All heavy atoms as an XYZ file, in Angstrom:
972
protein
N      86.108    103.241     94.611
C      87.485    102.913     94.280
C      88.056    104.038     93.425
O      87.412    104.507     92.493
C      87.522    101.586     93.533
C      88.881    101.196     93.053
S      89.069     99.436     93.206
C      90.779     99.284     92.900
N      89.253    104.475     93.747
C      89.849    105.565     92.970
C      90.227    105.117     91.561
O      90.438    103.937     91.308
C      91.101    105.936     93.761
C      91.482    104.671     94.448
C      90.175    103.976     94.766
N      90.294    106.071     90.708
C      90.774    105.807     89.349
C      92.293    105.667     89.403
O      92.977    106.473     90.029
C      90.375    106.978     88.450
C      90.783    106.789     87.017
C      90.092    107.825     86.131
N      90.712    107.775     84.822
C      91.492    108.719     84.336
N      91.712    109.824     85.008
N      92.029    108.588     83.142
N      92.826    104.646     88.760
C      94.260    104.422     88.705
C      94.757    104.842     87.332
O      94.261    104.360     86.314
C      94.592    102.945     88.963
C      94.105    102.369     90.291
C      94.487    100.896     90.401
C      94.636    103.152     91.477
N      95.725    105.736     87.310
C      96.271    106.261     86.056
C      97.439    105.382     85.614
O      98.492    105.356     86.257
C      96.741    107.726     86.221
C      95.654    108.605     86.830
C      97.251    108.269     84.892
C      94.401    108.752     86.002
N      97.240    104.665     84.531
C      98.291    103.816     83.978
C      99.257    104.672     83.164
O      98.903    105.753     82.679
C      97.690    102.723     83.098
C      96.778    101.762     83.837
C      97.490    100.919     84.882
O      98.724    100.717     84.772
O      96.809    100.452     85.815
N     100.462    104.175     82.987
C     101.510    104.911     82.275
C     101.052    105.340     80.881
O     101.268    106.487     80.477
C     102.775    104.045     82.178
C     103.979    104.813     81.703
C     104.795    105.465     82.612
C     104.304    104.885     80.349
C     105.916    106.169     82.192
C     105.416    105.584     79.920
C     106.214    106.227     80.841
O     107.305    106.936     80.422
N     100.409    104.443     80.155
C     100.004    104.715     78.771
C      99.047    105.897     78.658
O      99.048    106.598     77.651
C      99.363    103.470     78.156
N      98.253    106.129     79.692
C      97.282    107.218     79.646
C      97.736    108.459     80.432
O      97.035    109.458     80.477
C      95.925    106.743     80.184
C      95.960    106.372     81.656
C      94.629    105.912     82.201
O      93.645    106.665     82.115
O      94.590    104.779     82.707
N      98.910    108.385     81.007
C      99.398    109.462     81.869
C      99.889    110.662     81.061
O     100.415    110.517     79.952
C     100.525    108.945     82.762
N      99.757    111.825     81.672
C     100.289    113.051     81.080
C     101.811    113.019     81.149
O     102.393    112.249     81.925
C      99.770    114.261     81.855
O     100.338    114.288     83.159
N     102.483    113.865     80.370
C     103.952    113.905     80.445
C     104.460    114.216     81.865
O     105.474    113.650     82.298
C     104.323    115.026     79.467
C     103.194    115.036     78.484
C     101.966    114.706     79.286
N     103.741    115.071     82.591
C     104.136    115.412     83.964
C     104.068    114.176     84.871
O     104.973    113.922     85.661
C     103.204    116.514     84.488
C     103.528    117.009     85.865
C     102.569    118.094     86.327
O     101.447    118.197     85.789
O     102.949    118.831     87.244
N     103.016    113.404     84.746
C     102.867    112.181     85.538
C     103.884    111.139     85.098
O     104.512    110.476     85.933
C     101.421    111.642     85.444
C     101.313    110.229     86.007
C     100.451    112.588     86.161
N     104.096    110.997     83.812
C     105.082    110.035     83.321
C     106.474    110.338     83.871
O     107.238    109.424     84.183
C     105.122    110.033     81.793
C     103.974    109.282     81.181
C     104.110    109.242     79.677
N     102.982    108.522     79.103
C     102.928    108.101     77.868
N     103.940    108.331     77.043
N     101.868    107.454     77.431
N     106.805    111.611     83.995
C     108.121    111.981     84.532
C     108.276    111.482     85.969
O     109.339    110.969     86.341
C     108.311    113.493     84.470
N     107.235    111.605     86.777
C     107.297    111.110     88.159
C     107.341    109.585     88.160
O     108.140    108.976     88.890
C     106.113    111.635     88.999
C     106.157    111.056     90.413
C     106.121    113.155     89.053
N     106.494    108.963     87.353
C     106.525    107.502     87.243
C     107.924    107.020     86.853
O     108.435    106.048     87.429
C     105.526    107.011     86.200
C     104.075    106.983     86.605
C     103.620    107.476     87.829
C     103.136    106.450     85.742
C     102.277    107.429     88.160
C     101.785    106.386     86.075
C     101.361    106.881     87.285
O     100.031    106.825     87.613
N     108.537    107.678     85.884
C     109.881    107.291     85.450
C     110.883    107.415     86.597
O     111.756    106.560     86.770
C     110.324    108.131     84.255
C     109.586    107.778     82.976
O     109.005    106.671     82.887
O     109.579    108.627     82.051
N     110.755    108.472     87.404
C     111.651    108.665     88.550
C     111.453    107.560     89.580
O     112.433    107.024     90.135
C     111.414    110.036     89.185
N     110.205    107.197     89.832
C     109.911    106.131     90.792
C     110.470    104.806     90.293
O     111.140    104.074     91.040
C     108.389    106.022     91.036
C     107.863    107.278     91.745
C     108.059    104.765     91.853
C     106.344    107.399     91.767
N     110.212    104.491     89.033
C     110.686    103.220     88.470
C     112.213    103.146     88.503
O     112.772    102.096     88.843
C     110.152    103.039     87.050
C     108.644    102.821     87.020
C     108.092    102.414     85.673
C     108.338    103.404     84.581
N     107.712    102.993     83.293
N     112.872    104.236     88.182
C     114.337    104.249     88.201
C     114.872    104.089     89.622
O     115.813    103.321     89.859
C     114.857    105.540     87.573
N     114.284    104.815     90.562
C     114.754    104.762     91.945
C     114.550    103.388     92.565
O     115.374    102.923     93.350
C     114.034    105.822     92.781
N     113.469    102.727     92.209
C     113.128    101.445     92.824
C     113.512    100.236     91.971
O     113.395     99.108     92.432
C     111.637    101.412     93.135
C     111.293    102.455     94.185
C     109.916    102.313     94.674
N     109.725    103.191     95.837
C     108.570    103.436     96.372
N     107.482    102.874     95.887
N     108.472    104.238     97.418
N     113.934    100.482     90.741
C     114.307     99.389     89.863
C     113.148     98.459     89.561
O     113.309     97.242     89.558
N     111.986     99.045     89.317
C     110.773     98.256     89.043
C     110.238     98.603     87.654
O     110.457     99.706     87.149
C     109.684     98.509     90.110
C     110.141     97.982     91.467
C     109.322     99.988     90.201
N     109.512     97.671     87.031
C     108.979     97.932     85.694
C     107.733     98.819     85.688
O     107.393     99.402     84.664
C     108.644     96.538     85.158
C     108.408     95.715     86.377
C     109.313     96.286     87.444
N     107.056     98.933     86.834
C     105.834     99.727     86.915
C     105.705    100.282     88.323
O     106.260     99.721     89.278
C     104.612     98.858     86.578
C     103.353     99.661     86.279
O     103.453    100.891     86.065
O     102.259     99.057     86.244
N     104.975    101.370     88.468
C     104.718    101.939     89.792
C     103.553    101.200     90.430
O     102.716    100.616     89.740
C     104.443    103.454     89.727
C     105.631    104.207     89.157
C     103.178    103.766     88.946
N     103.484    101.247     91.750
C     102.383    100.552     92.415
C     101.111    101.413     92.431
O     101.118    102.576     92.014
C     102.800    100.054     93.810
C     103.161    101.173     94.756
O     102.571    102.236     94.740
N     104.143    100.927     95.601
N     100.043    100.813     92.897
C      98.729    101.454     92.826
C      98.618    102.750     93.613
O      97.824    103.622     93.259
C      97.637    100.480     93.272
C      97.369     99.418     92.244
O      97.717     99.548     91.074
N      96.743     98.334     92.679
N      99.380    102.899     94.684
C      99.343    104.152     95.448
C      99.678    105.335     94.541
O      98.975    106.338     94.519
C     100.324    104.081     96.625
C     100.424    105.370     97.391
C      99.418    105.762     98.250
C     101.537    106.187     97.247
C      99.506    106.955     98.958
C     101.640    107.377     97.950
C     100.622    107.774     98.818
N     100.752    105.186     93.774
C     101.181    106.272     92.891
C     100.183    106.482     91.765
O      99.896    107.611     91.367
C     102.583    105.995     92.355
C     103.560    105.840     93.487
C     104.180    104.694     93.888
C     103.979    106.855     94.404
N     104.970    104.936     94.987
C     104.860    106.255     95.324
C     103.696    108.221     94.533
C     105.463    106.969     96.364
C     104.301    108.926     95.564
C     105.163    108.309     96.460
N      99.627    105.393     91.250
C      98.628    105.499     90.180
C      97.374    106.206     90.668
O      96.737    106.947     89.902
C      98.279    104.105     89.649
C      99.422    103.459     88.888
C      99.072    102.040     88.476
C     100.238    101.373     87.768
N      99.922     99.987     87.369
N      97.011    106.002     91.917
C      95.846    106.698     92.479
C      96.154    108.179     92.688
O      95.313    109.047     92.414
C      95.418    106.043     93.790
N      97.351    108.485     93.172
C      97.735    109.891     93.385
C      97.828    110.672     92.080
O      97.687    111.891     92.071
C      99.082    109.985     94.097
C      99.109    109.759     95.593
C     100.521    109.992     96.118
C      98.129    110.641     96.318
N      98.062    109.967     90.990
C      98.273    110.624     89.697
C      97.043    111.352     89.179
O      97.149    112.129     88.231
C      98.752    109.614     88.659
N      95.883    111.165     89.813
C      94.716    111.957     89.405
C      94.977    113.439     89.655
O      94.347    114.290     89.038
C      93.407    111.502     90.092
C      93.066    110.067     89.717
C      93.475    111.675     91.591
N      95.910    113.731     90.565
C      96.343    115.119     90.810
C      97.867    115.152     90.678
O      98.591    114.829     91.626
C      95.916    115.588     92.198
C      96.319    117.025     92.471
O      96.490    117.807     91.511
O      96.483    117.380     93.658
N      98.369    115.501     89.493
C      99.820    115.460     89.255
C     100.649    116.240     90.273
O     101.755    115.802     90.633
C      99.961    116.038     87.844
C      98.659    115.704     87.183
C      97.628    115.858     88.283
N     100.141    117.354     90.768
C     100.906    118.138     91.752
C     101.072    117.366     93.060
O     102.149    117.368     93.662
C     100.223    119.480     92.000
N     100.023    116.693     93.487
C     100.099    115.885     94.707
C     101.033    114.700     94.508
O     101.828    114.363     95.392
C      98.703    115.413     95.142
O      97.900    116.567     95.420
C      98.768    114.534     96.383
N     100.948    114.067     93.362
C     101.846    112.958     93.033
C     103.300    113.403     93.142
O     104.112    112.778     93.837
C     101.554    112.443     91.621
C     102.540    111.420     91.048
C     102.428    110.096     91.777
C     102.308    111.257     89.558
N     103.638    114.484     92.487
C     105.021    114.983     92.462
C     105.493    115.379     93.863
O     106.575    115.006     94.296
C     105.116    116.179     91.507
C     106.528    116.719     91.319
C     106.526    117.817     90.262
C     107.899    118.200     89.833
N     108.560    119.139     90.705
N     104.662    116.123     94.576
C     105.028    116.595     95.918
C     105.232    115.414     96.870
O     106.199    115.379     97.635
C     103.956    117.530     96.465
C     104.295    118.107     97.836
C     103.176    118.942     98.434
N     102.072    118.073     98.855
C     100.882    118.029     98.261
N     100.616    118.798     97.231
N      99.943    117.220     98.709
N     104.340    114.424     96.794
C     104.434    113.272     97.685
C     105.684    112.457     97.387
O     106.399    112.035     98.307
C     103.170    112.397     97.572
O     102.023    113.227     97.852
C     103.204    111.237     98.544
N     105.973    112.228     96.108
C     107.186    111.484     95.741
C     108.426    112.223     96.216
O     109.332    111.629     96.806
C     107.244    111.227     94.235
C     108.557    110.646     93.815
C     109.505    111.234     93.028
C     109.104    109.369     94.185
N     110.590    110.400     92.882
C     110.376    109.244     93.583
C     108.641    108.319     94.968
C     111.173    108.119     93.744
C     109.453    107.194     95.127
C     110.700    107.110     94.518
N     108.489    113.522     96.001
C     109.660    114.298     96.425
C     109.821    114.268     97.943
O     110.933    114.111     98.451
C     109.557    115.728     95.900
C     109.763    115.814     94.398
C     109.471    117.192     93.809
O     108.958    118.078     94.531
O     109.751    117.374     92.607
N     108.721    114.415     98.669
C     108.786    114.371    100.132
C     109.211    112.997    100.628
O     110.054    112.881    101.525
C     107.422    114.734    100.742
O     107.090    116.061    100.471
N     108.635    111.951    100.044
C     108.965    110.595    100.456
C     110.439    110.290    100.218
O     111.104    109.717    101.086
C     108.093    109.575     99.725
C     108.313    108.139    100.185
C     107.500    107.867    101.445
C     107.947    107.171     99.098
N     110.957    110.677     99.066
C     112.373    110.393     98.789
C     113.280    111.149     99.753
O     114.314    110.622    100.160
C     112.754    110.714     97.328
O     112.438    112.065     97.037
C     112.021    109.806     96.364
N     112.871    112.346    100.142
C     113.671    113.117    101.094
C     113.620    112.480    102.481
O     114.650    112.279    103.126
C     113.185    114.557    101.148
C     114.013    115.434    102.061
C     113.509    116.867    102.066
O     112.324    117.126    101.931
N     114.426    117.798    102.228
N     112.433    112.140    102.950
C     112.276    111.571    104.292
C     112.937    110.199    104.401
O     113.573    109.889    105.408
C     110.777    111.492    104.670
C     110.551    110.648    105.917
C     110.209    112.898    104.858
N     112.811    109.390    103.370
C     113.324    108.021    103.438
C     114.778    107.899    102.973
O     115.334    106.800    102.980
C     112.422    107.083    102.620
C     110.979    107.021    103.132
S     110.806    106.541    104.866
C     111.037    104.768    104.723
N     115.405    108.997    102.623
C     116.812    108.986    102.201
C     117.713    108.585    103.374
O     117.342    108.740    104.536
C     117.216    110.365    101.683
N     118.901    108.066    103.075
C     119.832    107.707    104.151
C     120.106    108.896    105.067
O     120.188    110.040    104.620
C     121.105    107.306    103.392
C     120.627    106.905    102.032
C     119.443    107.795    101.750
N     120.202    108.589    106.334
C     120.457    109.632    107.331
C     120.886    108.986    108.631
O     121.543    107.935    108.622
N     120.504    109.581    109.751
C     120.865    109.038    111.055
C     120.224    107.667    111.284
O     120.775    106.828    111.995
C     120.447    110.007    112.159
N     119.048    107.434    110.670
C     118.380    106.135    110.748
C     118.632    105.368    109.454
O     118.569    105.950    108.374
C     116.874    106.312    110.935
C     116.419    107.064    112.190
C     114.913    107.236    112.174
C     116.881    106.342    113.452
N     118.891    104.076    109.565
C     119.110    103.291    108.357
C     117.777    102.933    107.701
O     116.706    103.142    108.272
C     119.963    102.055    108.645
C     119.304    101.030    109.563
O     118.063    101.015    109.685
O     120.045    100.224    110.150
N     117.862    102.395    106.499
C     116.663    102.094    105.710
C     115.741    101.114    106.435
O     114.519    101.284    106.420
C     117.062    101.539    104.339
N     116.300    100.096    107.069
C     115.468     99.125    107.781
C     114.685     99.788    108.901
O     113.481     99.575    109.051
C     116.316     97.976    108.322
C     115.470     96.933    109.046
C     116.286     95.763    109.517
N     117.250     96.201    110.511
C     118.315     95.494    110.869
N     118.561     94.323    110.323
N     119.147     95.939    111.779
N     115.356    100.625    109.682
C     114.687    101.307    110.791
C     113.590    102.233    110.271
O     112.483    102.274    110.824
C     115.699    102.095    111.627
C     115.058    102.847    112.785
S     114.172    101.802    113.960
C     115.519    100.910    114.691
N     113.889    102.971    109.210
C     112.877    103.876    108.650
C     111.661    103.107    108.159
O     110.520    103.505    108.396
C     113.477    104.726    107.525
C     114.392    105.821    108.045
C     114.857    106.738    106.942
C     115.698    107.858    107.516
N     115.961    108.923    106.556
N     111.894    101.975    107.485
C     110.760    101.180    107.000
C     109.978    100.564    108.160
O     108.747    100.497    108.114
C     111.223    100.097    106.021
C     111.651    100.633    104.680
C     110.551    101.323    103.880
O     109.349    101.188    104.199
O     110.906    102.016    102.911
N     110.662    100.151    109.211
C     109.968     99.592    110.364
C     109.153    100.658    111.087
O     108.035    100.393    111.546
C     110.959     98.908    111.306
C     111.524     97.615    110.719
S     112.778     96.805    111.751
C     111.770     96.240    113.118
N     109.685    101.873    111.168
C     108.918    102.976    111.758
C     107.694    103.307    110.909
O     106.592    103.533    111.427
C     109.805    104.213    111.922
C     110.843    104.131    113.031
C     111.860    105.256    112.885
C     110.174    104.175    114.395
N     107.889    103.321    109.598
C     106.774    103.578    108.681
C     105.713    102.484    108.829
O     104.504    102.762    108.854
C     107.284    103.629    107.239
C     106.542    104.580    106.337
C     107.206    105.619    105.705
C     105.193    104.431    106.079
C     106.537    106.485    104.859
C     104.515    105.291    105.231
C     105.202    106.313    104.631
O     104.531    107.171    103.792
N     106.172    101.243    108.959
C     105.260    100.126    109.149
C     104.478    100.281    110.446
O     103.248    100.118    110.466
C     106.051     98.805    109.143
C     105.303     97.528    109.483
C     104.116     97.302    108.546
C     106.269     96.343    109.449
N     105.156    100.606    111.530
C     104.484    100.785    112.820
C     103.459    101.917    112.764
O     102.333    101.779    113.253
C     105.520    101.051    113.922
N     103.846    103.033    112.155
C     102.911    104.158    112.036
C     101.708    103.776    111.179
O     100.571    104.151    111.477
C     103.631    105.373    111.448
N     101.943    103.006    110.129
C     100.854    102.571    109.247
C      99.908    101.630    109.970
O      98.687    101.713    109.810
C     101.429    101.905    107.997
O     102.226    102.822    107.274
N     100.470    100.739    110.777
C      99.634     99.841    111.580
C      98.780    100.649    112.551
O      97.571    100.409    112.676
C     100.504     98.856    112.368
C     101.194     97.821    111.543
S     102.347     96.904    112.620
C     102.672     95.497    111.593
N      99.415    101.592    113.236
C      98.694    102.401    114.228
C      97.604    103.248    113.576
O      96.536    103.459    114.163
C      99.676    103.295    114.988
N      97.851    103.698    112.360
C      96.868    104.515    111.646
C      95.776    103.658    111.009
O      94.751    104.176    110.563
C      97.568    105.354    110.578
N      96.000    102.359    110.952
C      95.014    101.460    110.367
C      94.984    101.471    108.853
O      93.959    101.179    108.245
N      96.108    101.784    108.225
C      96.165    101.828    106.763
C      96.650    100.478    106.241
O      97.845    100.168    106.312
C      97.088    102.940    106.283
S      97.208    103.015    104.484
N      95.724     99.679    105.726
C      96.063     98.351    105.226
C      97.051     98.429    104.062
O      97.986     97.621    103.977
C      94.800     97.604    104.800
N      96.856     99.388    103.173
C      97.744     99.505    102.012
C      99.177     99.798    102.455
O     100.122     99.125    102.037
C      97.257    100.590    101.041
C      98.073    100.588     99.776
C      97.700     99.799     98.694
C      99.266    101.301     99.688
C      98.475     99.737     97.546
C     100.041    101.244     98.553
C      99.648    100.472     97.488
O     100.425    100.397     96.361
N      99.348    100.808    103.291
C     100.696    101.193    103.732
C     101.328    100.124    104.616
O     102.539     99.920    104.570
C     100.655    102.541    104.440
S     100.232    103.906    103.333
N     100.516     99.421    105.415
C     101.032     98.318    106.227
C     101.599     97.233    105.317
O     102.699     96.728    105.549
C      99.936     97.762    107.154
O      99.546     98.787    108.079
C     100.429     96.553    107.932
N     100.871     96.889    104.270
C     101.350     95.867    103.331
C     102.589     96.348    102.583
O     103.593     95.627    102.483
C     100.240     95.503    102.346
N     102.540     97.557    102.065
C     103.638     98.098    101.267
C     104.920     98.239    102.090
O     105.995     97.806    101.672
C     103.216     99.453    100.683
O     104.292    100.086    100.053
N     104.808     98.850    103.257
C     106.012     99.085    104.060
C     106.432     97.849    104.840
O     107.600     97.731    105.212
C     105.839    100.327    104.925
C     105.852    101.556    104.086
N     107.020    102.132    103.644
C     104.839    102.267    103.531
C     106.723    103.165    102.866
N     105.408    103.254    102.778
N     105.510     96.898    105.041
C     105.903     95.603    105.588
C     106.821     94.887    104.614
O     107.865     94.348    104.993
N     106.438     94.901    103.338
C     107.277     94.285    102.297
C     108.607     95.018    102.182
O     109.671     94.388    102.057
C     106.538     94.287    100.963
N     108.572     96.353    102.242
C     109.810     97.136    102.141
C     110.722     96.878    103.341
O     111.945     96.780    103.189
C     109.485     98.626    102.023
N     110.145     96.751    104.524
C     110.953     96.466    105.718
C     111.608     95.093    105.597
O     112.774     94.924    105.956
C     110.077     96.548    106.968
N     110.879     94.126    105.059
C     111.455     92.788    104.847
C     112.620     92.870    103.859
O     113.678     92.277    104.092
C     110.396     91.823    104.320
C     109.333     91.500    105.334
C     109.609     90.190    105.987
N     108.508     89.857    106.883
C     108.664     89.130    107.958
N     109.856     88.666    108.269
N     107.655     88.854    108.729
N     112.412     93.616    102.765
C     113.504     93.764    101.780
C     114.714     94.465    102.395
O     115.850     94.207    101.995
C     113.018     94.540    100.556
C     112.163     93.736     99.611
C     111.927     94.444     98.284
N     111.391     95.779     98.412
C     110.087     96.082     98.521
N     109.180     95.138     98.514
N     109.697     97.339     98.627
N     114.473     95.346    103.371
C     115.569     96.081    104.014
C     116.229     95.287    105.134
O     117.171     95.778    105.755
C     115.047     97.424    104.540
N     115.723     94.071    105.408
C     116.390     93.221    106.384
C     115.610     92.880    107.643
O     116.145     92.229    108.534
N     114.358     93.304    107.752
C     113.566     92.942    108.925
C     113.280     91.435    108.866
O     112.758     90.947    107.875
C     112.246     93.725    108.953
C     111.368     93.380    110.150
S     109.775     94.244    110.148
C     108.914     93.339    108.829
N     113.613     90.727    109.943
C     113.346     89.295    109.984
C     112.112     89.020    110.848
O     111.486     89.944    111.379
C     114.573     88.514    110.455
C     115.036     88.887    111.861
O     114.220     89.418    112.662
O     116.216     88.647    112.166
N     111.766     87.743    111.011
C     110.566     87.377    111.762
C     110.636     87.825    113.221
O     109.633     88.256    113.792
C     110.330     85.865    111.697
C     109.862     85.396    110.330
O     109.395     86.239    109.529
O     109.964     84.185    110.055
N     111.806     87.710    113.821
C     111.952     88.117    115.222
C     111.732     89.623    115.369
O     111.054     90.072    116.300
C     113.335     87.719    115.750
N     112.302     90.400    114.452
C     112.109     91.856    114.483
C     110.641     92.206    114.291
O     110.099     93.072    114.979
C     112.944     92.532    113.400
C     114.418     92.477    113.621
S     115.251     93.119    112.148
C     116.923     93.063    112.673
N     109.984     91.519    113.340
C     108.573     91.771    113.082
C     107.739     91.440    114.317
O     106.840     92.194    114.690
C     108.096     90.964    111.870
C     106.645     91.211    111.532
C     106.232     92.453    111.065
C     105.712     90.211    111.680
C     104.889     92.695    110.761
C     104.375     90.425    111.375
C     103.960     91.672    110.919
N     108.066     90.334    114.989
C     107.351     89.965    116.208
C     107.478     91.016    117.291
O     106.492     91.372    117.953
N     108.689     91.535    117.469
C     108.892     92.583    118.467
C     108.197     93.875    118.065
O     107.641     94.579    118.910
C     110.387     92.812    118.716
C     111.029     91.678    119.484
C     112.462     91.970    119.896
O     112.834     93.150    120.071
O     113.223     90.989    120.038
N     108.221     94.182    116.773
C     107.512     95.362    116.283
C     106.026     95.254    116.595
O     105.410     96.204    117.098
C     107.735     95.532    114.782
C     106.979     96.685    114.134
C     107.700     97.997    114.399
C     106.829     96.461    112.646
N     105.434     94.079    116.326
C     104.014     93.868    116.635
C     103.745     94.050    118.125
O     102.736     94.652    118.511
C     103.580     92.476    116.198
C     103.388     92.238    114.721
C     103.031     90.775    114.468
C     102.324     93.159    114.150
N     104.631     93.526    118.951
C     104.450     93.655    120.399
C     104.487     95.115    120.837
O     103.663     95.557    121.644
C     105.526     92.843    121.136
N     105.422     95.878    120.287
C     105.522     97.295    120.648
C     104.302     98.069    120.162
O     103.721     98.872    120.905
C     106.828     97.917    120.093
C     106.835     99.429    120.259
C     108.047     97.300    120.778
N     103.882     97.833    118.903
C     102.711     98.533    118.360
C     101.477     98.189    119.196
O     100.690     99.071    119.556
C     102.499     98.189    116.867
C     101.151     98.689    116.371
C     103.625     98.783    116.025
N     101.301     96.913    119.523
C     100.152     96.504    120.333
C     100.181     97.090    121.727
O      99.168     97.567    122.245
N     101.356     97.079    122.347
C     101.478     97.626    123.692
C     101.229     99.132    123.697
O     100.528     99.650    124.572
C     102.877     97.321    124.241
C     103.080     97.732    125.684
S     102.539     96.496    126.921
C     100.786     96.584    126.904
N     101.791     99.817    122.702
C     101.571    101.265    122.613
C     100.095    101.579    122.427
O      99.561    102.511    123.042
C     102.397    101.856    121.469
N      99.412    100.792    121.591
C      97.986    101.017    121.375
C      97.218    100.853    122.678
O      96.338    101.654    123.011
C      97.454    100.056    120.306
N      97.559     99.805    123.438
C      96.863     99.565    124.706
C      97.130    100.673    125.719
O      96.197    101.237    126.300
C      97.298     98.224    125.296
C      96.637     97.915    126.622
C      97.087     96.606    127.242
O      97.709     95.781    126.541
O      96.815     96.411    128.441
N      98.420    100.998    125.939
C      98.726    102.006    126.958
C      98.277    103.394    126.535
O      97.864    104.195    127.379
C     100.226    101.996    127.318
O     101.005    102.249    126.153
C     100.624    100.661    127.946
N      98.308    103.689    125.229
C      97.800    104.978    124.750
C      96.321    105.123    125.087
O      95.880    106.171    125.568
C      97.973    105.125    123.243
C      99.401    105.340    122.781
O      99.649    105.503    121.592
N     100.363    105.331    123.680
N      95.563    104.067    124.826
C      94.124    104.119    125.096
C      93.841    104.233    126.594
O      92.936    104.952    127.010
C      93.428    102.907    124.489
C      93.300    103.035    122.991
C      92.477    101.910    122.376
N      92.335    102.088    120.952
C      93.198    101.667    120.038
N      94.306    101.055    120.416
N      92.992    101.869    118.757
N      94.602    103.506    127.400
C      94.421    103.602    128.845
C      94.731    105.014    129.345
O      93.966    105.582    130.134
C      95.309    102.577    129.561
C      94.891    101.112    129.420
C      95.988    100.198    129.949
C      93.570    100.854    130.116
N      95.851    105.572    128.901
C      96.229    106.917    129.338
C      95.186    107.943    128.915
O      94.845    108.851    129.685
C      97.603    107.289    128.787
N      94.661    107.800    127.694
C      93.635    108.731    127.210
C      92.314    108.542    127.963
O      91.659    109.507    128.330
C      93.426    108.566    125.707
C      94.536    109.176    124.877
C      94.690    110.679    125.109
O      93.693    111.419    124.953
O      95.805    111.105    125.457
N      91.922    107.292    128.190
C      90.670    107.021    128.895
C      90.711    107.551    130.322
O      89.720    108.075    130.834
C      90.379    105.516    128.906
N      91.870    107.416    130.962
C      92.031    107.889    132.335
C      92.353    109.380    132.418
O      92.364    109.940    133.506
C      93.124    107.077    133.038
C      92.805    105.594    133.245
C      94.045    104.838    133.681
C      91.679    105.440    134.257
N      92.654    109.967    131.265
C      93.033    111.387    131.208
C      94.192    111.686    132.158
O      94.167    112.622    132.937
C      91.831    112.278    131.468
C      90.728    112.023    130.443
C      89.531    112.843    130.672
N      89.880    114.227    130.354
C      89.045    115.244    130.464
N      87.828    115.051    130.856
N      89.441    116.455    130.162
N      95.222    110.850    132.068
C      96.384    110.964    132.949
C      97.130    112.262    132.658
O      97.499    112.521    131.498
C      97.329    109.739    132.768
C      98.552    109.879    133.659
C      96.585    108.443    133.047
N      97.361    113.093    133.681
C      98.129    114.330    133.445
C      99.593    114.000    133.142
O     100.153    113.042    133.685
C      98.002    115.102    134.759
C      97.624    114.087    135.779
C      96.930    112.951    135.072
N     100.176    114.784    132.280
C     101.577    114.566    131.892
C     102.493    115.011    133.015
O     102.360    116.121    133.555
C     101.908    115.317    130.583
C     101.018    114.775    129.454
C     103.383    115.151    130.226
C     101.111    115.567    128.170
N     103.428    114.139    133.390
C     104.387    114.459    134.435
C     105.279    115.606    133.978
O     105.657    115.668    132.792
C     105.278    113.243    134.723
C     104.483    112.054    135.216
O     103.961    111.305    134.339
O     104.381    111.879    136.426
N     105.645    116.500    134.903
C     106.486    117.651    134.526
C     107.792    117.255    133.822
O     108.224    117.929    132.897
C     106.764    118.353    135.851
C     105.659    117.922    136.753
C     105.281    116.526    136.307
N     108.415    116.158    134.260
C     109.692    115.771    133.657
C     109.540    115.277    132.211
O     110.515    115.155    131.486
C     110.417    114.726    134.505
C     109.774    113.363    134.573
C     108.821    113.191    135.735
O     108.227    114.149    136.224
N     108.668    111.952    136.203
N     108.308    115.001    131.768
C     108.063    114.567    130.388
C     107.710    115.729    129.475
O     107.626    115.562    128.267
C     106.933    113.528    130.325
C     107.222    112.269    131.079
C     106.182    111.552    131.648
C     108.516    111.781    131.228
C     106.418    110.388    132.353
C     108.755    110.616    131.943
C     107.707    109.921    132.504
N     107.483    116.896    130.023
C     107.115    118.057    129.214
C     108.318    118.543    128.415
O     109.449    118.521    128.899
C     106.621    119.200    130.121
C     105.317    118.928    130.827
C     104.101    118.983    129.902
O     104.199    119.442    128.758
O     103.029    118.538    130.375
N     108.050    118.979    127.187
C     109.116    119.532    126.352
C     109.496    120.911    126.856
O     108.683    121.644    127.404
C     108.646    119.641    124.907
O     108.275    118.379    124.422
N     110.741    121.272    126.634
C     111.163    122.611    127.073
C     111.030    123.617    125.964
O     110.755    123.377    124.863
C     112.593    122.574    127.564
O     113.448    121.983    126.622
């Protein structure tokens, strides 16, 4: 189990990132993912900055971004990220019907991906990138 760096024992550099996370999310404490990353302050800072940039408003809304993150986390088998981004997707407006369809798509993609890989299906020319 990784060491979790609590605010009271954190360096000023880590506290600055924790403070940014707490302010951005309106929470009294950071979650365990950030506390685990804090063993390497540079990784903590870089990851927070990248995450805020990627998840910022853009062509995709917050709900869609969280649902995509959830699907990718499920496919990668990350229980922590599945739980975290599942909760975030719910807060962003994902309802039970959306979650059900998301599960169906993730499951179907997993099945067809494995079939295509097992069969070593050649990629059709019209699907190739230019």
